[in-house]
C-alpha positions as CSV (number, residue, x, y, z in Angstrom):
1,M,0.1,0.0,0.0
2,T,1.6,3.7,-0.8
3,H,1.9,6.3,1.7
4,S,-0.8,8.4,0.3
5,I,-3.3,5.7,0.0
6,R,-2.4,4.7,4.5
7,I,-2.9,8.1,5.3
8,S,-6.2,8.7,3.7
9,L,-7.4,5.6,5.1
10,I,-6.1,6.6,8.7
11,A,-7.6,9.9,8.1
12,M,-11.0,8.0,7.2
13,I,-10.6,6.0,10.6
14,L,-10.4,9.0,11.9
15,L,-13.3,11.2,10.7
16,V,-15.8,7.7,11.8
17,G,-14.3,7.5,15.0
18,V,-14.8,11.3,15.6
19,L,-18.8,11.2,13.6
20,L,-19.5,8.3,16.2
21,A,-18.1,10.0,19.0
22,F,-20.2,13.3,18.4
23,G,-23.4,10.5,17.8
24,A,-22.6,9.3,21.4
25,V,-22.2,12.7,22.7
26,Q,-25.4,13.6,21.6
27,A,-27.7,10.8,22.1
28,A,-26.3,10.9,25.4
29,L,-27.7,14.5,25.8
30,A,-31.0,13.9,24.2
31,M,-31.5,11.1,26.9
32,R,-30.5,13.4,30.0
33,A,-32.7,16.1,28.6
34,S,-35.6,13.5,28.1
35,S,-35.0,12.0,31.2
36,D,-34.9,15.5,33.2
37,Q,-37.9,16.6,31.0
38,V,-40.2,13.3,32.1
39,A,-39.3,13.9,36.0
40,K,-40.5,17.1,35.3
41,T,-44.2,16.7,33.7
42,P,-46.8,14.4,35.0
43,I,-46.8,11.0,33.0
44,P,-49.8,10.7,30.9
45,T,-52.7,8.7,30.7
46,P,-54.3,6.1,27.4
47,T,-57.4,7.3,26.3
48,P,-59.7,5.3,27.6
49,L,-61.8,2.8,25.5
50,P,-65.5,1.9,25.5
51,N,-66.3,-0.3,28.6
52,Q,-67.4,-3.6,26.6
53,M,-65.5,-7.2,27.7
54,P,-64.7,-9.4,24.7
55,A,-65.8,-12.4,23.5
56,S,-64.6,-15.8,25.7
57,S,-62.1,-18.0,23.6
58,P,-59.5,-20.7,24.1
59,E,-55.8,-19.6,25.3
60,I,-53.2,-18.3,23.4
61,S,-49.7,-19.5,23.5
62,F,-48.6,-17.6,26.4
63,I,-49.4,-14.4,27.9
64,D,-46.8,-12.7,30.2
65,S,-47.1,-9.8,33.2
66,P,-45.3,-9.1,36.1
67,T,-46.9,-8.1,39.1
68,A,-48.1,-4.8,39.0
69,S,-47.2,-2.2,41.5
70,C,-48.6,1.2,42.7
71,I,-46.9,4.9,43.7
72,L,-47.2,7.7,44.9
73,P,-44.9,9.5,43.3
74,K,-46.3,13.1,44.9
75,R,-48.1,13.2,48.3
76,N,-51.1,14.8,49.4
77,T,-52.4,14.9,45.8
78,G,-54.2,11.6,46.4
79,V,-52.9,10.4,42.2
80,C,-50.9,7.2,42.5
81,F,-50.0,5.7,39.2
82,M,-50.3,1.8,38.4
83,T,-47.5,0.2,36.3
84,W,-46.0,-2.8,35.6
85,N,-42.8,-3.8,34.3
86,F,-44.2,-5.0,30.5
87,M,-47.1,-7.2,29.2
88,S,-45.9,-9.8,26.7
89,A,-47.9,-12.2,24.3
90,I,-46.6,-14.8,22.0
91,A,-48.9,-16.4,19.3
92,D,-46.4,-18.6,17.4
93,P,-47.6,-19.4,14.5
94,N,-50.4,-16.9,14.8
95,Y,-50.0,-12.8,14.7
96,M,-51.0,-11.2,17.4
97,V,-53.7,-8.7,17.1
98,T,-55.0,-6.6,20.6
99,M,-53.5,-6.3,24.0
100,T,-55.5,-4.4,26.4
101,V,-56.1,-3.3,29.8
102,S,-58.5,-2.7,32.0
103,I,-58.6,-1.5,35.6
104,D,-61.4,-1.7,38.3
105,D,-63.6,-3.2,34.8
106,N,-63.0,0.2,33.0
107,F,-61.2,-0.3,29.8
108,R,-57.8,2.1,29.6
109,A,-55.7,1.1,27.0
110,R,-55.7,-1.2,23.5
111,Y,-52.3,-1.8,22.0
112,S,-52.9,-3.2,18.3
113,G,-50.4,-5.7,16.5
114,F,-49.3,-5.6,12.9
115,F,-48.4,-9.4,11.3
116,Q,-46.0,-9.9,14.2
117,T,-46.2,-13.4,16.3
118,S,-45.2,-11.8,19.6
119,M,-45.5,-8.3,21.2
120,V,-44.0,-6.7,24.0
121,V,-45.4,-3.5,25.6
122,P,-43.0,-1.9,27.5
123,S,-43.7,-0.4,31.0
124,E,-43.7,3.5,29.5
125,M,-46.7,2.8,27.7
126,M,-48.5,0.8,31.0
127,T,-48.7,3.9,33.8
128,F,-52.4,4.3,35.0
129,Q,-53.4,6.9,37.1
130,V,-55.5,5.7,40.1
131,Q,-57.1,7.0,43.1
132,C,-54.9,6.1,46.0
133,G,-57.4,6.4,49.0
134,A,-57.9,7.1,52.3
135,P,-55.9,5.1,54.9
136,G,-57.8,1.9,55.0
137,S,-60.5,2.4,52.1
138,G,-59.0,-1.2,51.0
139,G,-59.0,-2.8,54.2
140,D,-56.1,-2.4,55.2
141,P,-55.3,0.2,57.9
142,Y,-51.8,1.4,56.5
143,Y,-52.8,1.2,53.2
144,G,-55.4,2.8,50.3
145,A,-57.5,1.7,47.5
146,V,-57.0,-1.6,46.5
147,H,-57.9,-1.8,42.8
148,T,-58.2,-5.0,40.3
149,Y,-56.5,-5.6,36.9
150,T,-57.4,-7.8,33.6
151,L,-54.7,-8.0,30.6
152,R,-56.0,-10.0,27.9
153,A,-54.1,-10.6,24.6
154,R,-56.3,-11.5,21.0
155,D,-54.3,-13.4,18.4
156,S,-55.1,-13.8,14.5
157,A,-57.0,-17.1,15.1
158,G,-59.4,-15.8,17.1
159,L,-57.4,-17.1,20.6
160,S,-57.0,-15.0,23.6
161,A,-55.4,-15.3,27.4
162,A,-55.7,-13.2,30.3
163,N,-53.9,-12.5,33.2
164,Y,-56.1,-11.1,36.4
165,G,-55.0,-9.7,39.6
166,S,-55.4,-6.2,42.6
167,V,-52.6,-4.1,43.6
168,T,-53.0,-2.1,46.8
169,C,-52.2,1.3,46.6
170,P,-50.2,3.5,49.4
171,A,-53.1,5.4,51.5
172,D,-52.6,9.7,50.8
173,L,-55.3,12.3,51.2
174,A,-55.5,14.9,49.3
175,R,-54.3,18.3,50.8
176,V,-57.7,20.8,51.2
177,Y,-56.9,24.3,50.9
178,L,-59.2,26.6,52.2
179,P,-59.4,30.3,51.2
180,V,-57.2,32.5,53.3
181,V,-60.0,35.1,55.4
182,K,-58.2,38.3,56.0
183,R,-59.4,40.6,58.3
């Protein structure tokens, strides 16, 4: 290899390295900015769906959803967030059509598939606002309300599966602010 080709090759490698480093720095800055913004903004809940139960049918190959949790991000608001780490379903050889979430018998979200044999919904898409409840409202004097949930999945052959459960939220009372009376 001639000297000019070696220099050109080294220059090209250095340029690619600089471009990769610049991209990594920009991605890190973007992730940091988005995480700062996420921490400052409340988590939106998906648009509620109509209250209608899907038809019963045999089970699909597999559905998985780790235990739900309920957190209180800000005290004295009465607002908790219910979430799962993820929800996944496998329908191989069929295709996944929908996965739905209902909380306290009200549909809260529907996720649709498109020619895929499995579907995973991450926790970012499964966070729902619920009422925390007053101390003892769920039966335990140290905790708040108990919310029930149903997770359903349906595939292209019309087969379905469901996971059921409940989660107890921390107790929280929304502060009542009275107007200041000037004398």
